[in-house]
C-alpha positions in Angstrom: -3.2 40.6 -3.4 -0.6 38.1 -1.5 0.9 35.2 -3.3 1.1 32.0 -1.3 4.1 30.3 -0.3 6.1 28.5 -2.5 5.7 25.2 -0.3 1.4 25.9 -0.4 1.7 25.9 -4.2 4.1 23.0 -4.5 1.8 21.0 -2.0 -1.2 21.4 -3.9 0.7 20.8 -7.2 1.8 17.2 -5.4 -2.0 16.5 -4.2 -3.5 17.3 -7.9 -1.0 15.0 -9.1 -1.7 12.2 -6.4 -5.4 12.5 -7.0 -4.8 12.0 -10.7 -2.6 9.1 -10.6 -3.6 7.0 -7.9 -6.1 3.4 -7.5 -7.1 2.1 -4.7 -9.2 -1.0 -3.9 -10.8 -2.2 -0.7 -9.6 -4.4 1.2 -9.9 -7.8 0.9 -9.1 -10.9 3.5 -7.7 -14.4 2.8 -6.1 -16.8 5.4 -6.0 -14.5 8.1 -4.2 -11.5 6.3 -6.1 -8.1 5.4 -4.6 -7.3 2.2 -4.7 -3.4 0.9 -3.6 -2.6 -2.6 -3.3 0.7 -4.1 -1.4 2.0 -7.3 0.6 5.3 -7.7 1.8 5.4 -11.3 3.8 2.3 -11.8 4.3 2.3 -7.9 2.5 -0.9 -6.3 1.8 -0.4 -2.6 0.8 -3.6 -0.8 0.0 -3.6 3.3 -1.0 -6.7 4.9 -2.5 -6.9 8.9 -3.1 -10.2 10.6 -6.5 -10.1 12.2 -4.9 -12.0 14.9 -2.1 -10.3 15.9 -2.4 -7.1 14.1 1.1 -7.4 13.2 1.3 -5.1 9.7 3.9 -5.7 6.6 4.3 -2.7 4.3 6.0 -3.1 1.2 6.5 -1.4 -2.2 6.9 -2.8 -5.8 7.6 -1.6 -9.4 7.2 -4.7 -10.8 3.6 -6.3 -10.8 4.7 -10.2 -11.0 7.2 -9.5 -7.7 4.0 -7.7 -6.3 2.0 -11.2 -6.8 4.3 -13.5 -5.9 4.6 -11.6 -2.6 1.0 -11.7 -1.9 1.0 -15.4 -2.5 4.0 -16.0 -0.3 2.3 -13.8 2.5 -1.2 -15.2 2.2 0.2 -18.9 2.9 2.2 -17.7 6.1 0.8 -18.2 9.2 -0.8 -14.8 10.6 -0.9 -15.9 14.1 2.9 -16.6 14.4 4.8 -12.9 14.7 8.2 -14.6 13.8 7.8 -15.5 10.8 9.2 -12.3 9.2 
């Protein structure tokens, strides 16, 4: 029986790790922004998309309080103004 390449083995290990350690929630809409929130281990991923311009902002955080502050800052920005970032 032929062994699989090391790259395939590493990819399978990574896929198992991600599937065991990721949490993701359905997107929500607030003040013209679609917000997607995911957590992998202790790393927070936020994705914001303007429903008016399709401008997308993606940020990673290691601190939940900083992520919450960023969410609050973004939802009060004008989602129609692409020059705000």
